[in-house]
DOVODO-201883 format. One record per residue (C-alpha): residue number from 1; x, y, z. Coordinates in nm, 4 decimals, padded with zeros to 6 digits. Example, Ala and Ser with C-alpha at 12.3 -4.5 7.8 and 13.67 -1.06 7.14 Angstrom:
% DOVODO-201883
1	01.2300	-00.4500	00.7800 $
2	01.3670	-00.1060	00.7140 $
END
This chain:
% DOVODO-201883
1	03.9052	19.0176	-06.7977 $
2	04.1569	19.2720	-06.6678 $
3	04.2855	19.0689	-06.3723 $
4	04.2222	18.6934	-06.3895 $
5	04.3960	18.6240	-06.0591 $
6	04.1506	18.8479	-05.8724 $
7	03.8629	18.6801	-06.0494 $
8	03.9782	18.3297	-05.9582 $
9	04.0546	18.4343	-05.6016 $
10	03.7009	18.5653	-05.5693 $
11	03.5561	18.2337	-05.6828 $
12	03.7892	18.0359	-05.4586 $
13	03.6545	18.2293	-05.1578 $
14	03.2988	18.1309	-05.2478 $
15	03.1436	17.7916	-05.1853 $
16	02.9876	17.5983	-05.4742 $
17	02.6195	17.5318	-05.4274 $
18	02.5468	17.2785	-05.6985 $
19	02.8366	17.0363	-05.6589 $
20	03.2111	17.0046	-05.6453 $
21	03.2186	16.7793	-05.9439 $
22	03.5803	16.7250	-06.0216 $
23	03.8951	16.6219	-05.8390 $
24	04.1328	16.8596	-05.6721 $
25	04.3304	16.9108	-05.9929 $
26	04.0352	17.0913	-06.1517 $
27	03.8911	17.2568	-05.8424 $
28	03.9535	17.6123	-05.9608 $
29	03.7676	17.5513	-06.2874 $
30	03.4746	17.3895	-06.1084 $
31	03.4567	17.6745	-05.8602 $
32	03.4548	17.9403	-06.1277 $
33	03.2048	17.7778	-06.3615 $
34	02.9598	17.6810	-06.0907 $
35	02.9853	18.0104	-05.9077 $
36	02.8724	18.1575	-06.2384 $
37	02.5495	17.9646	-06.1841 $
38	02.4851	18.1622	-05.8682 $
39	02.6531	17.9731	-05.5879 $
40	02.5105	17.9228	-05.2405 $
41	02.3543	18.2402	-05.0982 $
42	02.2755	18.2584	-04.7294 $
43	01.9131	18.3438	-04.8024 $
44	01.8514	18.0573	-05.0445 $
45	01.5402	17.8544	-04.9783 $
46	01.7446	17.5354	-04.9905 $
47	01.9598	17.6338	-04.6940 $
48	01.7051	17.4862	-04.4561 $
49	01.6313	17.1741	-04.6574 $
50	01.6935	16.8599	-04.4550 $
51	01.7154	16.5138	-04.6043 $
52	01.6368	16.2140	-04.3874 $
53	01.8954	15.9946	-04.5486 $
54	01.9443	15.6872	-04.3372 $
55	02.3141	15.7694	-04.3549 $
56	02.3309	15.7511	-04.7327 $
57	02.3164	16.1268	-04.7762 $
58	02.6399	16.1550	-04.5865 $
59	02.8156	15.9335	-04.8425 $
60	02.9415	16.2088	-05.0688 $
61	03.2152	16.0395	-05.2668 $
62	03.1359	15.9594	-05.6298 $
63	03.1284	15.5842	-05.6731 $
64	03.2926	15.3541	-05.9217 $
65	03.1223	15.0731	-06.1070 $
66	03.1966	14.8224	-05.8341 $
67	02.9316	14.9933	-05.6217 $
68	03.1267	15.0297	-05.3015 $
69	03.0162	14.8935	-04.9668 $
70	02.6603	14.8100	-04.8722 $
71	02.4705	14.9546	-04.5786 $
72	02.2721	14.7180	-04.3616 $
73	01.9139	14.8095	-04.2696 $
74	02.0333	14.8764	-03.9152 $
75	02.2980	15.1190	-04.0358 $
76	02.0482	15.2877	-04.2636 $
77	01.8042	15.3378	-03.9794 $
78	02.0510	15.4481	-03.7131 $
79	02.2731	15.7004	-03.8819 $
80	02.0249	15.9825	-03.8601 $
81	01.9715	16.2872	-04.0750 $
82	02.1866	16.4718	-04.3215 $
83	02.1371	16.8455	-04.3384 $
84	02.2554	17.0697	-04.6190 $
85	02.5716	17.2488	-04.5141 $
86	02.5759	17.6261	-04.4980 $
87	02.8193	17.8596	-04.6686 $
88	03.1524	17.8972	-04.5004 $
89	03.1735	18.2759	-04.5280 $
90	02.8459	18.3847	-04.6820 $
91	03.0250	18.5618	-04.9659 $
92	02.8415	18.6142	-05.2926 $
93	03.0194	18.5617	-05.6279 $
94	02.9844	18.9156	-05.7599 $
95	03.0682	18.9775	-06.1227 $
96	03.0357	19.3024	-06.3114 $
97	03.0088	19.3150	-06.6912 $
98	03.3021	19.4900	-06.8526 $
99	03.2647	19.7354	-07.1387 $
100	03.3166	19.4562	-07.3924 $
101	03.0518	19.2399	-07.2256 $
102	03.2994	19.0121	-07.0490 $
103	03.2838	18.9117	-06.6849 $
104	03.5099	19.1004	-06.4477 $
105	03.5530	19.0813	-06.0705 $
106	03.4251	19.2998	-05.7943 $
107	03.4641	19.2554	-05.4221 $
108	03.2918	18.9260	-05.3363 $
109	03.2574	19.0013	-04.9650 $
110	03.1230	19.3561	-04.9853 $
111	02.7696	19.2525	-04.8927 $
112	02.6284	19.4003	-05.2128 $
113	02.3861	19.2103	-05.4359 $
114	02.5609	19.0248	-05.7195 $
115	02.5772	19.2043	-06.0534 $
116	02.4562	19.0192	-06.3596 $
117	02.5751	18.9948	-06.7175 $
118	02.8964	18.9252	-06.9022 $
119	03.0638	18.6318	-07.0730 $
120	03.3012	18.3855	-06.9086 $
121	03.5578	18.2153	-07.1344 $
122	03.7190	17.8878	-07.0305 $
123	04.0144	17.7628	-07.2373 $
124	04.0797	17.3889	-07.2158 $
125	04.1548	17.0743	-07.4129 $
126	03.7934	17.0140	-07.5120 $
127	03.8034	16.6541	-07.6306 $
128	03.4263	16.6086	-07.6008 $
129	03.2390	16.3413	-07.7946 $
130	02.8834	16.3844	-07.6645 $
131	02.6681	16.6154	-07.4549 $
132	02.4224	16.3387	-07.3737 $
133	02.5230	16.2727	-07.0118 $
134	02.3979	15.9137	-07.0139 $
135	02.6633	15.8315	-07.2755 $
136	02.9408	16.0570	-07.1456 $
137	03.2869	15.9093	-07.0960 $
138	03.5240	16.2035	-07.1432 $
139	03.6265	16.4044	-06.8387 $
140	03.6219	16.7344	-07.0274 $
141	03.2525	16.6886	-07.1126 $
142	03.1555	16.7325	-06.7494 $
143	03.2077	17.1081	-06.7425 $
144	02.9331	17.1657	-06.9978 $
145	02.7111	16.8917	-06.8531 $
146	02.7017	17.0489	-06.5072 $
147	02.5933	17.3786	-06.6612 $
148	02.3243	17.2337	-06.8893 $
149	02.1689	16.9751	-06.6573 $
150	02.0503	16.9222	-06.3013 $
151	02.0532	16.6143	-06.0785 $
152	01.8165	16.5092	-05.8034 $
153	02.0946	16.5853	-05.5559 $
154	02.4247	16.7695	-05.5760 $
155	02.7513	16.8163	-05.3896 $
156	02.8842	17.1047	-05.1825 $
157	03.2545	17.1946	-05.1724 $
158	03.3187	16.9338	-04.9047 $
159	03.1478	16.6644	-05.1144 $
160	02.8458	16.6457	-04.8860 $
161	02.5171	16.5590	-05.0549 $
162	02.2836	16.8596	-05.0820 $
163	01.9390	16.9165	-05.2410 $
164	01.9047	17.0101	-05.6060 $
165	01.5952	16.9130	-05.8073 $
166	01.4892	16.7205	-05.4976 $
167	01.4374	16.9656	-05.2143 $
168	01.4247	16.6793	-04.9630 $
169	01.4152	16.3006	-04.9437 $
170	01.3443	16.0205	-04.6991 $
171	01.4639	15.6630	-04.6628 $
172	01.2440	15.3799	-04.5424 $
173	01.3422	15.2126	-04.2168 $
174	01.4984	14.9178	-04.3964 $
175	01.6907	15.1464	-04.6355 $
176	01.5352	15.0070	-04.9535 $
177	01.2937	15.2869	-05.0530 $
178	01.3882	15.6499	-05.1169 $
179	01.1135	15.9100	-05.1585 $
180	01.2270	16.2301	-05.3304 $
181	01.0223	16.5503	-05.2962 $
182	01.0838	16.7708	-05.5998 $
183	01.0823	17.1459	-05.6462 $
184	00.7591	17.2568	-05.8120 $
185	00.7447	17.4396	-06.1437 $
186	01.0837	17.3337	-06.2834 $
187	01.0957	17.3269	-06.6646 $
188	01.3465	17.2086	-06.9212 $
189	01.4993	17.4445	-07.1747 $
190	01.2350	17.3319	-07.4264 $
191	00.9555	17.4391	-07.1895 $
192	00.8431	17.0874	-07.0957 $
193	00.7987	17.0031	-06.7242 $
194	01.0836	16.8560	-06.5241 $
195	00.8542	16.6552	-06.2983 $
196	00.8358	16.3113	-06.1396 $
197	00.7537	16.1412	-06.4685 $
198	01.0621	16.2971	-06.6264 $
199	01.2804	16.1757	-06.3392 $
200	01.1367	15.8247	-06.3700 $
201	01.1943	15.8235	-06.7472 $
202	01.5573	15.9292	-06.7052 $
203	01.6496	15.6630	-06.4515 $
204	01.4741	15.3971	-06.6558 $
205	01.6570	15.5179	-06.9675 $
206	01.9955	15.4621	-06.8045 $
207	01.8860	15.1182	-06.6828 $
208	01.7313	15.0064	-07.0145 $
209	01.9521	14.7372	-07.1778 $
210	01.8329	14.8465	-07.5232 $
211	01.9589	15.1985	-07.4622 $
212	02.2978	15.0490	-07.3700 $
213	02.4185	15.3375	-07.1557 $
214	02.7768	15.2819	-07.0362 $
215	02.6627	15.4131	-06.6977 $
216	02.3919	15.1516	-06.6509 $
217	02.5928	14.9338	-06.4140 $
218	02.6275	15.2222	-06.1696 $
219	02.2499	15.2199	-06.1106 $
220	02.1570	14.8580	-06.1792 $
221	02.3696	14.7598	-05.8803 $
222	02.0806	14.8544	-05.6545 $
223	01.7808	15.0180	-05.8292 $
224	01.4933	14.7753	-05.8849 $
225	01.2255	15.0188	-06.0050 $
226	01.1089	15.3804	-06.0011 $
227	00.7571	15.5163	-05.9389 $
228	00.6144	15.8639	-05.9967 $
229	00.3708	15.8962	-05.7048 $
230	00.2521	16.2387	-05.8180 $
231	00.3947	16.5333	-06.0125 $
232	00.6489	16.6230	-05.7446 $
233	00.7142	16.2895	-05.5695 $
234	00.9442	16.0149	-05.6969 $
235	00.9949	15.6811	-05.5260 $
236	01.3117	15.4861	-05.5992 $
237	01.2905	15.1210	-05.4959 $
238	01.6189	14.9470	-05.4200 $
239	01.6892	14.5761	-05.4370 $
240	01.9034	14.6169	-05.1254 $
241	02.0224	14.8965	-04.8966 $
242	02.3028	15.0639	-05.0905 $
243	02.5012	15.3421	-04.9305 $
244	02.6425	15.5080	-05.2486 $
245	02.3040	15.5615	-05.4158 $
246	02.2786	15.9368	-05.3518 $
247	02.6399	15.9990	-05.4500 $
248	02.5783	15.8105	-05.7747 $
249	02.2608	16.0071	-05.8523 $
250	02.4632	16.3258	-05.8055 $
251	02.6921	16.2279	-06.0927 $
252	02.6518	16.1465	-06.4635 $
253	02.4054	15.8564	-06.4174 $
254	02.1741	16.1000	-06.2406 $
255	02.1732	16.3899	-06.4868 $
256	01.8161	16.4675	-06.5933 $
257	01.7581	16.5289	-06.9653 $
258	01.4383	16.6401	-07.1366 $
259	01.2508	16.3191	-07.2304 $
260	01.0698	16.5041	-07.5088 $
261	01.3887	16.6333	-07.6689 $
262	01.5754	16.3049	-07.6271 $
263	01.2969	16.1075	-07.7945 $
264	01.2398	16.3578	-08.0758 $
265	01.6073	16.4092	-08.1592 $
266	01.7308	16.0520	-08.1173 $
267	02.1051	16.0280	-08.1822 $
268	02.1166	16.4014	-08.2559 $
269	02.0374	16.4755	-07.8924 $
270	02.4078	16.4242	-07.8207 $
271	02.4773	16.7340	-08.0318 $
272	02.1718	16.9347	-07.9216 $
273	02.1351	16.8796	-07.5459 $
274	01.8313	16.9972	-07.3490 $
275	01.8334	17.0030	-06.9706 $
276	01.6965	17.2143	-06.6857 $
277	02.0262	17.3665	-06.5725 $
278	02.1216	17.7336	-06.5399 $
279	02.2623	17.7560	-06.8920 $
280	02.1074	17.6319	-07.2146 $
281	02.2898	17.5036	-07.5166 $
282	02.3538	17.7434	-07.8063 $
283	02.6215	17.5972	-08.0324 $
284	02.8909	17.3334	-08.0495 $
285	03.1672	17.3683	-08.3088 $
286	03.3697	17.0435	-08.2881 $
287	03.7334	17.1160	-08.2044 $
288	03.6263	17.4773	-08.1639 $
289	03.3996	17.5693	-07.8749 $
290	03.0774	17.5027	-07.6857 $
291	02.8602	17.8098	-07.6279 $
292	02.5958	17.8298	-07.3566 $
293	02.3660	18.1139	-07.2569 $
294	02.1639	18.2048	-06.9513 $
295	01.8352	18.0159	-06.9133 $
296	01.5834	18.2862	-06.8305 $
297	01.3321	18.0424	-06.6779 $
298	01.5802	17.8730	-06.4472 $
299	01.4092	17.7538	-06.1295 $
300	01.6473	17.9264	-05.8849 $
301	01.5287	18.2876	-05.8837 $
302	01.7862	18.5414	-05.9984 $
303	02.0348	18.2828	-06.1184 $
304	02.2602	18.2351	-06.3021 $
305	02.4479	18.5643	-06.2880 $
306	02.6375	18.5436	-06.6184 $
307	02.4790	18.5871	-06.9611 $
308	02.7023	18.3436	-07.1450 $
309	02.9778	18.0855	-07.1006 $
310	03.2114	17.9744	-07.3784 $
311	03.4231	17.6619	-07.3375 $
312	03.6946	17.6897	-07.6014 $
313	03.9130	17.4112	-07.7368 $
314	04.2703	17.5225	-07.6679 $
315	04.4786	17.2026	-07.6362 $
316	04.8191	17.3647	-07.5881 $
317	04.8820	17.4752	-07.2296 $
318	05.1202	17.7498	-07.3420 $
319	04.8483	17.8967	-07.5639 $
320	04.5999	17.8728	-07.2767 $
321	04.8372	18.0714	-07.0564 $
322	04.8880	18.3312	-07.3288 $
323	04.5108	18.3759	-07.3561 $
324	04.4888	18.4307	-06.9816 $
325	04.7595	18.6962	-06.9981 $
326	04.5957	18.8739	-07.2934 $
327	04.2455	18.8542	-07.1480 $
328	04.1099	18.6302	-07.4254 $
329	04.0246	18.3672	-07.1620 $
330	03.9390	18.3903	-06.7937 $
331	03.9960	18.0331	-06.6763 $
332	04.2363	17.7528	-06.7616 $
333	04.2695	17.4185	-06.5858 $
334	04.6431	17.3667	-06.5652 $
335	04.9653	17.5646	-06.5428 $
336	05.3176	17.4278	-06.5738 $
337	05.4793	17.4742	-06.2285 $
338	05.7763	17.6440	-06.3938 $
339	05.5410	17.9181	-06.5163 $
340	05.3660	17.9887	-06.1854 $
341	05.5816	18.2894	-06.1092 $
342	05.4973	18.4334	-06.4527 $
343	05.1266	18.3911	-06.3847 $
344	05.1470	18.5436	-06.0380 $
345	05.3297	18.8478	-06.1690 $
END
């Protein structure tokens, strides 16, 4: 990319539609990678989606294993509705493919339709051990996971809960039953349906003691059972009102994998992930790179904008910076403060 600083500035001006999934230290990386998925356009169908959350939808901070505070039935009934937030400036993340097929910036606030194509390269210390989200423990794995998979709900840039696979949801008056209404026609990268039965299977997989997911305790705190009422309606039954439930489902315990692929591949699923996200898995060279390409049947029309994303293992920060300066990489996730002036110039 000719001018990485322009590229990053463009992404920083644009709100993330799927979720702000990392802390402030990695905000630039999250913004760039998720804007590549398409971002939040003003004319998206989801902009008018309203979730009757009983207050839980407003709890947008990812929870730890201790589960956080509980909501009483009165609190769940009284705190009203949570509505998906709108874009701050309405800007589109517009990328134009360079001659070599790499992503390069154009004016993000010009009002023009986003251009498609190109490859985005992210250089980082890629110490990943698995791409099965239900067994993920490494922070660096999350960048690929958020591109490969979807959740029932996501985060916006202010960490508010917004619709994703679930276009809306409702809480019962006592706060112990959540009914999720899914988008129709969503498919996994292997062509199998991402429907209510798939959602049920995923939550039950995380909860299953025999599976032994390290994330199990984050859901078992409150989830008693899950029912697929029909192809596009999932009912999650809680053992008690639990305020962090939506925030938890928007993180790793709530990533939705292809049940067919997970069952057929067994342990090898960790190396050959299949989700419903905007990018599908192509290749993983350990200590080398993870390559992802655009999923042509992605459920959000016209998205993602990029053709390909490569997450490259570059553990040395000085080498990362050199790759930014030479155009070999477009994003890195840390710069020594003493080198900021060099980067800016």
